[in-house]
VEXDREN-2710 file (C-alpha; in Angstrom, 1 decimal):
% VEXDREN-2710
k/r/px/py/pz
1/MET/18.2/66.0/-7.6
2/HIS/16.7/68.7/-5.6
3/VAL/13.2/68.1/-4.7
4/ILE/11.2/71.2/-4.3
5/LEU/8.7/70.7/-1.3
6/PRO/4.9/72.2/-1.8
7/THR/4.2/75.5/-0.1
8/ARG/1.6/76.0/2.5
9/HIS/-0.7/77.4/0.2
10/VAL/-0.8/74.2/-2.0
11/ILE/-0.9/71.8/0.9
12/ARG/-3.8/74.0/2.3
13/SER/-5.6/73.7/-1.2
14/ILE/-5.3/69.9/-1.4
15/ILE/-6.5/69.6/2.1
16/HIS/-9.5/71.4/1.4
17/LYS/-10.4/69.4/-1.8
18/THR/-9.7/66.1/-0.2
19/LEU/-11.8/67.1/3.3
20/ILE/-14.7/69.0/1.6
21/GLN/-17.4/67.2/3.4
22/GLN/-15.4/67.9/6.7
23/LYS/-16.2/71.6/7.0
24/GLN/-16.5/71.5/10.7
25/HIS/-12.8/71.0/11.2
26/HIS/-11.6/73.6/9.1
27/HIS/-11.4/76.2/11.7
28/GLN/-9.1/73.5/13.5
29/LEU/-6.9/73.4/10.8
30/LYS/-6.6/77.2/10.4
31/LEU/-5.3/77.1/14.0
32/LEU/-3.2/74.0/14.1
33/PHE/-1.8/74.3/10.6
34/PRO/2.0/73.9/10.6
35/THR/4.3/76.8/10.2
36/HIS/6.9/74.1/8.6
37/PRO/5.8/71.6/6.0
38/SER/7.8/68.9/7.5
39/ASN/5.1/68.6/10.1
40/SER/2.3/68.4/7.8
41/LEU/2.1/64.3/8.0
42/HIS/1.3/64.4/11.7
43/VAL/-1.4/67.3/11.5
44/LEU/-3.0/65.7/8.5
45/SER/-3.2/62.1/10.2
46/THR/-5.1/63.8/13.0
47/PHE/-8.1/65.2/10.9
48/ILE/-8.2/62.5/8.3
49/PRO/-11.3/60.2/7.9
50/SER/-10.8/56.6/8.9
51/ASN/-12.5/55.0/5.8
52/ASN/-9.9/56.2/3.5
53/ASN/-6.9/56.3/5.5
54/LEU/-4.5/54.5/3.0
55/GLN/-5.0/56.9/0.1
56/GLN/-4.8/59.8/2.3
57/SER/-1.6/58.7/3.9
58/LEU/0.0/58.1/0.7
59/LEU/-0.8/61.5/-0.4
60/GLN/0.8/62.9/2.7
61/MET/3.8/60.6/1.8
62/ALA/4.0/62.5/-1.4
63/LEU/3.7/65.9/0.2
64/CYS/6.6/64.9/2.6
65/GLY/8.9/64.0/0.0
66/TYR/12.5/63.8/1.9
67/ASP/11.1/64.2/5.3
68/MET/9.6/60.7/5.6
69/ASN/11.2/58.8/8.5
70/PHE/11.3/55.3/9.8
71/GLN/8.1/55.3/11.8
72/GLU/6.2/56.7/9.1
73/TYR/7.1/54.4/6.3
74/ASN/6.7/51.5/8.7
75/THR/3.1/52.5/9.3
76/LEU/2.4/52.7/5.9
77/LEU/4.0/49.3/5.1
78/ASN/2.1/47.8/7.7
79/GLU/-1.3/48.9/6.3
80/CYS/-0.3/47.8/3.2
81/VAL/0.5/44.4/4.4
82/ILE/-2.6/44.0/6.2
83/ARG/-4.8/45.1/3.1
84/ARG/-2.7/43.1/0.8
85/ALA/-2.8/46.6/-1.3
86/PHE/-0.1/45.8/-4.0
87/ARG/0.0/49.2/-5.9
88/GLU/-0.1/51.5/-2.6
89/GLY/2.9/49.1/-1.4
90/GLN/4.9/49.8/-4.6
91/ARG/4.3/53.5/-4.3
92/VAL/5.8/53.6/-1.0
93/HIS/8.6/51.2/-2.2
94/ALA/9.1/53.7/-5.4
95/HIS/9.1/56.4/-2.8
96/MET/11.8/55.3/-0.8
97/ILE/14.1/54.8/-3.9
98/LYS/13.1/58.3/-5.4
99/THR/13.9/60.2/-2.1
100/ARG/17.2/58.1/-2.0
101/TYR/16.0/56.9/1.5
102/LEU/18.1/54.0/2.9
103/PRO/15.9/51.7/4.8
104/ALA/17.0/49.9/7.7
105/VAL/17.3/45.9/7.6
106/TYR/13.8/46.0/9.4
107/LEU/12.0/48.0/6.7
108/ARG/13.5/46.0/3.9
109/THR/12.2/43.0/5.6
110/ARG/8.9/44.6/6.0
111/LEU/9.1/44.7/2.1
112/ILE/9.8/41.2/1.6
113/VAL/6.9/40.2/3.6
114/PHE/4.5/42.9/1.8
115/TYR/5.5/41.5/-1.5
116/ALA/5.1/37.7/-0.4
117/LYS/1.8/38.7/1.1
118/CYS/0.7/40.1/-2.2
119/ASP/2.1/36.8/-4.2
120/SER/4.9/38.8/-5.9
121/LEU/7.8/36.6/-4.9
122/ALA/10.1/37.5/-7.6
123/ASP/9.8/41.4/-6.3
124/ALA/10.5/39.8/-2.8
125/HIS/13.4/37.8/-3.6
126/ARG/14.8/40.8/-5.5
127/VAL/14.5/42.9/-2.4
128/LEU/16.5/40.4/-0.4
129/ASP/19.4/40.3/-3.3
130/GLU/19.6/44.0/-3.1
131/MET/19.9/44.2/0.6
132/PRO/23.4/45.7/1.6
133/GLU/23.0/43.6/4.9
134/GLN/20.9/40.3/5.5
135/ASN/19.8/38.9/9.0
136/VAL/18.1/35.7/9.8
137/VAL/14.8/37.2/10.1
138/SER/15.2/38.6/6.2
139/TRP/16.0/35.2/5.2
140/THR/13.5/33.3/7.2
141/ALA/10.8/35.8/5.7
142/MET/11.8/34.7/2.3
143/ILE/12.2/31.0/3.1
144/SER/8.7/31.1/4.6
145/ALA/7.2/32.7/1.4
146/TYR/8.4/29.9/-0.8
147/SER/7.5/27.3/1.8
148/GLN/3.7/28.5/2.2
149/ARG/3.0/28.5/-1.5
150/GLY/4.6/25.1/-2.1
151/TYR/7.8/26.1/-3.6
152/ALA/9.9/23.6/-1.9
153/ILE/12.8/23.3/-3.8
154/GLN/13.3/27.2/-3.9
155/ALA/12.7/27.3/-0.2
156/LEU/15.6/24.6/0.4
157/ASN/17.9/26.1/-2.0
158/LEU/17.4/29.6/-0.3
159/PHE/18.3/27.9/3.2
160/VAL/21.6/26.4/1.7
161/GLN/22.3/29.8/0.5
162/MET/21.8/31.2/3.8
163/LEU/24.1/28.8/5.5
164/ARG/26.7/29.8/2.9
165/SER/26.2/33.6/3.7
166/GLY/27.4/32.7/7.3
167/THR/23.9/33.4/8.7
168/GLU/22.8/31.2/11.6
169/PRO/19.2/30.2/11.4
170/ASN/17.0/30.3/14.5
171/GLU/14.0/28.6/15.7
172/PHE/11.7/30.1/13.2
173/THR/14.0/29.3/10.3
174/PHE/14.1/25.6/11.2
175/ALA/10.6/25.5/11.9
176/THR/9.9/26.9/8.6
177/VAL/12.1/25.2/6.2
178/LEU/11.2/21.7/7.8
179/THR/7.9/22.0/6.0
180/SER/9.5/22.0/2.7
181/CYS/11.4/18.7/3.3
182/THR/9.0/16.6/1.5
183/GLY/9.4/13.8/-0.8
184/SER/12.7/11.8/-1.3
185/PRO/15.2/14.6/-1.7
186/GLY/13.5/17.0/0.6
187/PHE/13.4/14.2/3.3
188/PHE/17.2/13.4/2.7
189/LEU/18.0/17.1/3.5
190/GLY/15.4/17.4/6.3
191/ARG/17.7/14.6/8.0
192/GLN/21.0/16.7/7.6
193/ILE/18.6/19.7/9.0
194/HIS/17.9/17.6/11.9
195/SER/21.4/17.1/12.7
196/LEU/22.1/20.7/12.4
197/ILE/19.2/21.4/14.7
198/ILE/20.5/18.9/17.2
199/ARG/24.1/20.6/16.9
200/LEU/22.6/24.1/17.8
201/ASN/20.2/22.8/20.5
202/TYR/17.0/23.8/18.8
203/GLU/15.3/20.7/19.1
204/VAL/14.0/21.4/22.8
205/HIS/11.8/24.3/21.0
206/VAL/8.0/23.1/20.6
207/PHE/7.5/24.6/17.3
208/VAL/10.8/23.1/15.9
209/GLY/10.0/19.6/17.4
210/SER/6.2/20.1/15.8
211/SER/7.8/20.8/12.5
212/LEU/10.2/17.8/12.9
213/LEU/7.6/15.3/13.8
214/ASP/5.3/16.4/11.2
215/MET/8.2/15.9/8.4
216/TYR/8.9/12.3/9.8
217/ALA/5.4/11.3/9.8
218/LYS/4.5/12.5/6.3
219/ASP/7.5/10.5/5.1
220/GLY/5.8/7.4/7.2
221/LYS/8.4/7.4/9.8
222/ILE/6.0/7.4/12.5
223/HIS/8.0/5.8/15.0
224/GLU/10.8/8.6/14.8
225/ALA/7.9/11.2/15.0
226/ARG/6.7/9.6/18.2
227/ASP/10.1/9.5/19.7
228/ILE/10.5/13.2/19.1
229/PHE/7.2/14.0/20.5
230/GLU/7.9/12.0/23.6
231/CYS/11.2/14.0/24.0
232/LEU/9.6/17.5/23.8
233/PRO/9.9/19.2/27.2
234/GLU/6.6/21.0/26.6
235/ARG/4.0/20.3/24.1
236/ASP/1.6/22.6/22.6
237/VAL/-1.8/22.0/20.5
238/VAL/0.2/22.2/17.4
239/SER/2.7/19.4/18.3
240/CYS/-0.2/17.2/19.8
241/THR/-2.0/17.7/16.5
242/ALA/0.5/16.8/14.2
243/ILE/1.5/13.4/15.8
244/ILE/-2.3/12.4/15.9
245/ALA/-2.5/13.5/12.2
246/GLY/0.6/11.4/11.4
247/TYR/-1.0/8.2/12.7
248/ALA/-4.4/9.2/11.0
249/GLN/-2.8/10.0/7.7
250/LEU/-0.9/6.6/7.8
251/GLY/-4.2/4.7/8.5
252/LEU/-3.1/3.9/12.0
253/ASP/-6.5/4.8/13.2
254/GLU/-6.6/2.8/16.6
255/GLU/-3.2/4.4/17.7
256/ALA/-4.4/7.9/16.9
257/LEU/-7.3/7.5/18.8
258/GLU/-5.3/6.3/21.7
259/LEU/-3.2/9.0/21.7
260/PHE/-6.0/11.7/21.3
261/ARG/-7.6/10.2/24.4
262/ARG/-4.4/10.1/26.3
263/LEU/-3.5/13.8/25.6
264/GLN/-7.0/14.9/26.5
265/GLY/-6.6/13.1/29.6
266/GLU/-3.5/15.3/30.0
267/GLY/-5.2/18.3/29.7
268/MET/-4.5/19.1/25.9
269/GLN/-6.8/22.1/24.5
270/SER/-8.0/20.7/21.0
271/ASN/-8.7/22.8/18.0
272/TYR/-10.5/22.5/14.8
273/VAL/-7.4/20.8/13.3
274/THR/-7.0/18.2/16.1
275/TYR/-10.7/17.3/15.6
276/THR/-10.5/17.1/11.9
277/SER/-7.5/14.8/12.4
278/VAL/-9.4/12.5/15.1
279/LEU/-12.6/12.4/12.8
280/THR/-10.2/11.1/10.1
281/ALA/-9.1/8.0/12.2
282/LEU/-12.7/7.6/13.4
283/SER/-13.8/7.4/9.7
284/GLY/-11.2/4.7/9.2
285/LEU/-12.4/2.6/12.0
286/ALA/-16.3/3.4/11.5
287/ALA/-16.4/4.1/15.2
288/LEU/-19.9/5.8/15.3
289/ASP/-20.2/6.3/19.0
290/HIS/-16.8/7.9/19.2
291/GLY/-17.6/10.1/16.4
292/LYS/-20.9/11.3/17.8
293/GLN/-18.9/11.9/21.2
294/VAL/-16.0/14.1/19.2
295/HIS/-18.9/15.8/17.5
296/ASN/-20.2/16.8/21.0
297/HIS/-16.8/18.3/22.0
298/VAL/-16.9/20.3/18.8
299/LEU/-20.2/21.5/19.8
300/ARG/-19.6/22.3/23.2
301/ALA/-16.3/24.1/22.4
302/GLU/-18.4/26.4/20.2
303/LEU/-15.7/26.4/17.4
304/PRO/-16.3/28.4/14.3
305/SER/-18.1/26.8/11.4
306/TYR/-14.9/25.7/9.8
307/VAL/-15.5/24.0/6.2
308/VAL/-12.8/21.7/6.6
309/LEU/-14.1/20.7/10.0
310/GLN/-17.7/20.1/8.7
311/ASN/-16.5/17.9/5.7
312/SER/-14.9/15.9/8.2
313/LEU/-18.1/15.3/10.1
314/ILE/-19.8/14.7/6.8
315/ASP/-17.1/12.1/5.8
316/MET/-17.0/10.6/9.2
317/TYR/-20.8/10.0/9.5
318/SER/-21.2/8.6/5.9
319/LYS/-18.4/5.9/6.7
320/CYS/-19.9/5.2/9.8
321/GLY/-23.1/4.6/8.0
322/ASN/-25.2/7.5/9.0
323/LEU/-26.0/9.4/6.0
324/THR/-28.8/11.1/7.5
325/TYR/-26.3/13.1/9.6
326/SER/-24.0/13.4/6.8
327/ARG/-26.8/15.3/4.8
328/ARG/-28.0/17.2/7.9
329/ILE/-24.6/18.8/8.1
330/PHE/-24.0/19.2/4.5
331/ASP/-27.6/21.0/4.3
332/THR/-26.7/23.3/7.1
333/MET/-23.4/24.4/5.7
334/HIS/-23.3/28.2/5.2
335/GLU/-20.7/27.6/2.6
336/ARG/-19.7/24.6/0.5
337/THR/-16.5/23.7/-1.3
338/VAL/-16.2/21.2/-3.9
339/ILE/-14.4/18.8/-1.1
340/SER/-18.0/19.2/0.6
341/TRP/-20.0/18.0/-2.5
342/ASN/-17.5/15.4/-3.0
343/ALA/-17.6/14.1/0.4
344/MET/-21.6/13.8/0.2
345/LEU/-21.5/12.1/-3.3
346/VAL/-18.6/9.5/-2.2
347/GLY/-21.0/9.0/0.8
348/TYR/-24.0/8.1/-1.2
349/SER/-22.0/6.0/-3.7
350/LYS/-20.5/3.8/-1.2
351/HIS/-23.9/3.2/-0.1
352/GLY/-25.0/2.1/-3.6
353/MET/-27.4/4.9/-3.6
354/GLY/-27.1/5.9/-7.2
355/ARG/-30.2/7.6/-7.6
356/GLU/-29.1/10.0/-4.7
357/VAL/-25.7/10.7/-6.3
358/LEU/-27.2/11.6/-9.6
359/GLU/-29.7/13.9/-7.8
360/LEU/-27.0/15.8/-5.7
361/PHE/-24.9/16.1/-8.9
362/THR/-27.7/17.7/-10.7
363/LEU/-28.5/20.2/-7.5
364/MET/-24.5/21.0/-7.6
365/ARG/-24.7/21.7/-11.5
366/ASP/-27.8/23.7/-11.0
367/GLU/-26.4/25.9/-8.3
368/ASN/-23.4/26.4/-10.4
369/LYS/-21.7/28.0/-7.3
370/VAL/-18.8/25.2/-7.3
371/LYS/-17.4/23.5/-10.3
372/PRO/-17.0/19.6/-10.3
373/ASP/-13.5/18.1/-10.2
374/ARG/-12.1/14.9/-11.1
375/VAL/-13.0/13.6/-7.8
376/THR/-16.9/14.9/-8.2
377/ILE/-17.1/12.7/-11.5
378/LEU/-15.3/9.7/-10.0
379/ALA/-17.8/9.7/-7.3
380/VAL/-20.7/9.9/-9.7
381/LEU/-19.4/7.4/-12.1
382/SER/-18.8/5.1/-8.9
383/GLY/-22.1/5.9/-7.5
384/CYS/-23.9/4.6/-11.0
385/SER/-21.7/1.6/-11.0
386/HIS/-22.5/0.5/-7.4
387/GLY/-26.4/1.6/-8.0
388/GLY/-26.6/-0.6/-11.2
389/LEU/-27.3/2.6/-13.3
390/GLU/-24.8/1.8/-16.2
391/ASN/-26.5/3.6/-19.0
392/LYS/-26.5/6.9/-16.8
393/GLY/-23.0/6.5/-15.9
394/MET/-22.0/6.1/-19.7
395/ASP/-24.0/9.1/-20.5
396/ILE/-21.9/11.3/-17.9
397/PHE/-18.6/9.7/-19.1
398/TYR/-19.3/10.6/-22.7
399/ASP/-20.6/14.1/-21.5
400/MET/-16.6/14.4/-20.2
401/ILE/-15.3/13.3/-23.6
402/ASP/-17.6/15.5/-25.8
403/GLU/-16.5/18.3/-23.2
404/LYS/-20.0/19.1/-21.7
405/ILE/-18.4/18.4/-18.4
406/ALA/-15.5/20.6/-17.9
407/VAL/-13.3/17.6/-16.5
408/GLU/-10.3/16.1/-18.4
409/PRO/-11.1/12.5/-18.5
410/GLU/-8.2/10.7/-16.7
411/PRO/-7.1/6.7/-16.4
412/GLU/-9.3/6.5/-13.1
413/HIS/-12.6/7.6/-14.9
414/TYR/-12.1/5.1/-17.5
415/GLY/-11.4/2.8/-14.9
416/CYS/-14.8/3.6/-13.4
417/VAL/-16.3/2.7/-16.6
418/VAL/-14.6/-0.7/-16.9
419/ASP/-16.0/-1.3/-13.4
420/LEU/-19.4/0.1/-14.4
421/LEU/-19.8/-2.4/-17.5
422/GLY/-18.0/-5.0/-15.4
423/ARG/-20.6/-5.0/-12.6
424/ALA/-23.5/-5.1/-15.0
425/GLY/-22.2/-8.2/-16.6
426/ARG/-20.9/-6.8/-19.9
427/VAL/-17.5/-8.2/-19.4
428/GLU/-17.1/-8.5/-23.2
429/GLU/-18.0/-4.9/-23.9
430/ALA/-15.5/-3.8/-20.9
431/LEU/-12.8/-5.4/-22.5
432/GLU/-13.5/-4.0/-26.0
433/PHE/-13.7/-0.6/-24.0
434/ILE/-10.3/-1.2/-22.6
435/LYS/-8.5/-2.1/-26.2
436/LYS/-10.0/1.3/-27.5
437/MET/-8.7/3.5/-24.5
438/PRO/-6.1/6.5/-25.8
439/PHE/-3.5/4.7/-23.1
440/GLU/-2.3/1.5/-22.1
441/PRO/-4.6/-0.2/-19.2
442/THR/-3.4/0.5/-15.7
443/ALA/-3.2/-2.4/-13.0
444/ALA/-6.3/-1.0/-11.5
445/ILE/-8.2/-0.9/-14.8
446/LEU/-7.4/-4.8/-15.5
447/GLY/-8.0/-5.5/-11.7
448/SER/-11.5/-4.1/-11.8
449/LEU/-12.2/-6.3/-14.9
450/LEU/-10.7/-9.4/-13.5
451/GLY/-13.0/-8.8/-10.5
452/ALA/-16.0/-8.6/-12.8
453/CYS/-14.8/-12.1/-14.6
454/ARG/-14.7/-13.6/-11.2
455/VAL/-18.2/-12.4/-10.3
456/HIS/-19.7/-13.4/-13.3
457/SER/-17.6/-16.7/-14.0
458/ASN/-16.0/-15.5/-17.2
459/VAL/-13.0/-17.9/-17.2
460/ASP/-11.8/-17.2/-20.8
461/ILE/-11.2/-13.4/-20.1
462/GLY/-10.5/-13.6/-16.6
463/GLU/-7.5/-15.9/-17.4
464/PHE/-6.0/-13.7/-19.9
465/VAL/-6.5/-10.4/-17.9
466/GLY/-5.1/-12.3/-14.6
467/HIS/-2.0/-13.6/-16.3
468/ARG/-1.3/-10.0/-17.4
469/LEU/-1.8/-8.6/-14.2
470/LEU/0.6/-11.0/-12.8
471/GLU/3.2/-9.7/-15.0
472/ILE/2.5/-6.2/-14.4
473/GLU/2.2/-6.5/-10.6
474/PRO/4.0/-9.8/-9.4
475/GLY/4.0/-8.7/-5.8
476/ASN/0.3/-7.8/-5.5
477/ALA/-1.4/-10.9/-3.6
478/GLY/-4.7/-9.6/-4.6
479/ASN/-4.3/-10.6/-8.2
480/TYR/-3.4/-14.0/-7.1
481/VAL/-6.4/-14.1/-4.7
482/ILE/-9.0/-13.3/-7.4
483/LEU/-7.8/-15.4/-10.1
484/SER/-7.8/-18.2/-7.3
485/ASN/-11.2/-17.3/-6.8
486/LEU/-12.1/-17.8/-10.5
487/TYR/-10.3/-21.1/-10.9
488/ALA/-11.6/-22.6/-7.8
489/SER/-15.3/-21.7/-8.6
490/VAL/-15.3/-23.8/-11.8
491/GLY/-13.2/-26.5/-10.1
492/LYS/-9.7/-25.9/-11.7
493/TRP/-7.9/-27.2/-8.5
494/GLU/-4.6/-27.6/-10.6
495/ASP/-4.6/-24.1/-11.5
496/VAL/-5.2/-22.9/-7.9
497/ARG/-2.4/-25.0/-6.8
498/SER/0.2/-23.6/-9.4
499/LEU/-0.8/-20.0/-8.4
500/ARG/-0.4/-20.7/-4.8
501/ASP/3.0/-22.3/-5.5
502/LEU/4.0/-19.2/-7.5
503/MET/3.1/-16.9/-4.6
504/LEU/5.3/-19.1/-2.4
505/LYS/8.2/-18.8/-4.9
506/LYS/7.7/-15.1/-5.2
507/ALA/7.2/-14.6/-1.2
508/VAL/4.0/-12.9/-1.9
509/THR/1.7/-12.7/1.1
510/LYS/-1.9/-12.1/1.4
511/GLU/-3.2/-9.3/4.0
512/PRO/-5.2/-11.5/6.7
513/GLY/-8.7/-10.7/6.8
514/ARG/-10.1/-9.2/10.2
515/SER/-13.5/-7.6/11.0
516/TRP/-14.5/-5.5/14.1
517/ILE/-17.4/-4.1/16.0
518/GLU/-17.7/-1.2/18.2
519/LEU/-19.3/-2.0/21.5
520/ASP/-19.5/0.7/24.3
521/GLN/-16.6/2.8/22.7
522/VAL/-14.5/-0.5/22.7
523/LEU/-13.5/-2.1/19.4
524/HIS/-13.7/-5.8/19.4
525/THR/-11.6/-7.1/16.4
526/PHE/-11.7/-10.9/14.8
527/HIS/-9.5/-12.7/12.6
528/ALA/-10.5/-15.8/10.8
529/SER/-10.9/-18.8/13.3
530/ASP/-10.0/-16.4/16.0
531/ARG/-9.4/-17.9/19.2
532/SER/-8.0/-14.7/20.9
533/HIS/-11.3/-12.9/22.3
534/PRO/-12.1/-13.2/25.5
535/ARG/-15.5/-14.5/24.6
536/ARG/-14.3/-16.8/22.0
537/GLU/-16.1/-20.1/23.1
538/GLU/-19.5/-18.3/23.3
539/VAL/-19.1/-16.6/20.0
540/ALA/-18.0/-19.9/18.2
541/ALA/-20.9/-21.6/19.7
542/LYS/-23.4/-19.1/18.4
543/VAL/-22.0/-19.0/14.9
544/LYS/-22.7/-23.0/15.0
545/GLU/-26.3/-22.4/16.4
546/LEU/-27.0/-19.7/13.9
547/SER/-25.8/-21.9/10.9
548/VAL/-28.4/-24.4/12.1
549/ILE/-31.2/-22.1/12.5
550/PHE/-30.6/-20.4/9.1
551/LYS/-30.2/-23.9/7.1
552/GLU/-34.0/-24.6/8.6
553/ALA/-34.9/-21.1/7.1
554/GLY/-33.2/-21.9/3.5
555/TYR/-29.7/-20.7/4.0
556/LEU/-27.5/-22.8/2.0
557/PRO/-23.6/-22.1/2.7
558/ASP/-21.8/-20.7/-0.6
559/LEU/-18.9/-23.4/-0.9
560/SER/-17.5/-21.5/-3.9
561/CYS/-16.0/-18.9/-1.2
562/VAL/-13.6/-21.5/0.0
563/LEU/-10.5/-21.8/-2.0
564/HIS/-9.1/-25.2/-0.6
565/ASP/-9.6/-28.6/-2.7
566/VAL/-11.2/-30.3/0.5
567/ASP/-14.3/-32.0/1.0
568/GLU/-17.7/-30.1/1.6
569/GLU/-18.0/-30.5/5.3
570/GLN/-14.6/-29.2/5.7
571/LYS/-15.4/-26.1/3.6
572/GLU/-18.6/-25.5/5.6
573/LYS/-16.4/-25.6/8.8
574/MET/-13.9/-23.2/7.4
575/LEU/-16.9/-20.9/6.2
576/LEU/-18.0/-20.6/9.7
577/GLY/-14.5/-19.5/10.9
578/HIS/-14.7/-16.3/8.8
579/SER/-14.1/-13.2/10.7
580/GLU/-17.4/-11.5/9.5
581/LYS/-19.4/-14.2/10.9
582/LEU/-17.6/-14.2/14.1
583/ALA/-18.3/-10.3/14.5
584/LEU/-21.8/-10.5/13.4
585/SER/-22.6/-13.2/16.0
586/PHE/-20.7/-11.3/18.7
587/GLY/-22.8/-8.5/17.9
588/LEU/-26.0/-10.5/18.1
589/ILE/-24.7/-11.6/21.7
590/ALA/-23.7/-8.3/23.1
591/THR/-25.6/-5.4/21.6
592/PRO/-29.4/-4.5/22.6
593/GLU/-32.0/-5.6/19.9
594/SER/-32.8/-2.0/19.1
595/VAL/-29.4/-1.3/18.0
596/PRO/-28.1/-2.0/14.6
597/ILE/-25.1/-4.4/14.3
598/ARG/-22.3/-2.8/12.7
599/VAL/-19.4/-4.6/11.4
600/ILE/-16.4/-3.5/9.3
601/LYS/-14.3/-5.4/7.2
602/ASN/-10.8/-4.7/6.2
603/LEU/-11.0/-6.7/2.7
604/ARG/-13.8/-7.3/0.5
605/ILE/-16.8/-9.1/2.2
606/CYS/-17.5/-12.7/0.9
607/VAL/-20.6/-13.8/-0.6
608/ASP/-21.7/-16.3/1.9
609/CYS/-20.8/-13.9/4.7
610/HIS/-23.3/-11.4/3.1
611/ASN/-25.9/-14.1/3.0
612/PHE/-25.5/-14.8/6.5
613/ALA/-25.9/-11.2/7.4
614/LYS/-29.1/-11.1/5.6
615/TYR/-30.6/-14.2/7.4
616/ILE/-29.5/-12.5/10.8
617/SER/-31.6/-9.5/9.7
618/LYS/-34.6/-11.5/8.4
619/ILE/-35.1/-14.2/11.4
620/TYR/-34.0/-11.8/14.2
621/GLY/-35.5/-8.4/12.8
622/ARG/-32.0/-6.5/13.1
623/GLU/-30.8/-3.9/11.0
624/VAL/-27.5/-4.9/10.0
625/CYS/-24.7/-2.7/8.5
626/LEU/-21.7/-4.0/6.8
627/ARG/-18.8/-2.0/5.5
628/ASP/-15.9/-3.7/3.4
629/LYS/-13.0/-1.9/1.6
630/ASN/-15.2/-1.1/-1.5
631/ARG/-18.8/-0.2/0.0
632/PHE/-21.6/-0.3/2.5
633/HIS/-24.3/-3.0/2.8
634/ARG/-27.3/-1.9/4.9
635/ILE/-29.5/-4.7/5.4
636/VAL/-33.1/-4.5/6.7
637/GLY/-35.4/-7.4/6.9
638/GLY/-33.3/-9.5/4.8
639/LYS/-32.7/-7.2/2.0
640/CYS/-29.5/-5.3/1.2
641/SER/-29.1/-2.0/0.0
642/CYS/-26.7/-3.4/-2.7
643/GLY/-29.9/-5.5/-4.4
644/ASP/-27.2/-8.2/-4.3
645/TYR/-25.3/-6.3/-6.7
646/TRP/-21.6/-5.5/-5.7
END
């Protein structure tokens, strides 16, 4: 087929219409207009206004017909990639086909990148399949397109196909495909890819090493990840951030913080992702002083206001007990995602501030810029539960059921309702609610009801639910402990012993309780009856001294918190060895009077230690902040923010 090129007269007419507002250039066009149409692209590009450059360039492409060359196609495609201009890029591709232009491998790869940028992966893959010759860059571009969009199986299958084609991967291919090696099947293939990396000697490349250590860390193999990190001949901010994030995501917060300090000392330049990972670790440790120091680093670095970094700051301050700072950051955000709202709502919820949760949720719905998601509703229901607002919580749940809130109820939402009713003492109602659920109750839902039975001493329902839990989760030590607590609270010591024997038989071990307190950016950790702390004698003496003083003020040890069938004197002695009391007493000794005492517990705080903390606040005039695995307790003047309702 022969294409008739436009005449000089036609070209000039088109130019005149297109550039009608550029009359001052017409005399230049007359002087410089080409004598042959094949030069038209060069001349037109000289005088085209920049604001409509792409459309004008496409017009020139149509006029040039067969005379388009590699550089001109490449320039157009690059512009389409930058702008993600799908229709325009399709026109460029169509022009190549119609003019029977045979693009080089590079241009075909640019077409793959273009379609991938425009989220048209099927078209991108079609270009790859139709390439008469594929190179490592082409394969890597397509693998990267699948990997970046979460299509891990497709990315891995394409990598295998590439190997079978005889194309050898390069460092970019390995760094890309490793990000898709998630889950059990992906990790198994990832180990095989690691072997290939070693055989081809790519392990020394910093970005391949970063992807490798990230893969191992995400699968929980943090020691293998650390070995890879330590063997890297050079490290960049990506590899440093990946290993810190690996520790933080696994809850190894102290290790993450220690490594961050070391790498900073070695001159690591942190970016916003690094700071986000460190803040996650500091949230777990509730290390407020460290958190403030990292926040200062962020401010001095003058980093842009990344939403993910601001969300991490909100989360860190709320988990460190400083909701004022959290709300200040939240209120000054130029852009808020649903994660921003959720972080603030969860913060209020964990502090038992149910009314603030409802006010913020109302503001979110009134603004109507961000739609609530499942986590939003979980935070609101939990806030109502911790704040004693069961009726409001039930209203919100039934708004979900009636589709007034556009979130589909999930088992976790039903679990929040059970928790809400149970905390309010409506244990029988909670059991009836479970029976009417449209699915079988999960272990978490039954566990919530068992906890309520323990708090409200409902032995009949508690025993029924507890034994059902032991069938569903025979290896969960928490279920044995709560049921033992329930039996011990009513003096059923034979049943307590039977449960202990069952735990021994099934080799179920209970996580040891520990509490910690931060002092001068050093974390001091205490275990029950701890004798390892350097100031252990001083701390133990202080606990005994406080017990005597508090008894004179009306404190009565809650012996129901001891699950051993021993005499009362021995029970009281065991209570004095609780890790919370040791940390609180150390805080009273070691911190200035004007500073709040902040203690974190890895498990739920016991009732007796809660009372002990209230007496410290009342008698010594100290603000006490306790954080356990479920919530915060802020105690001022002997009164707790939970209202003794938790």
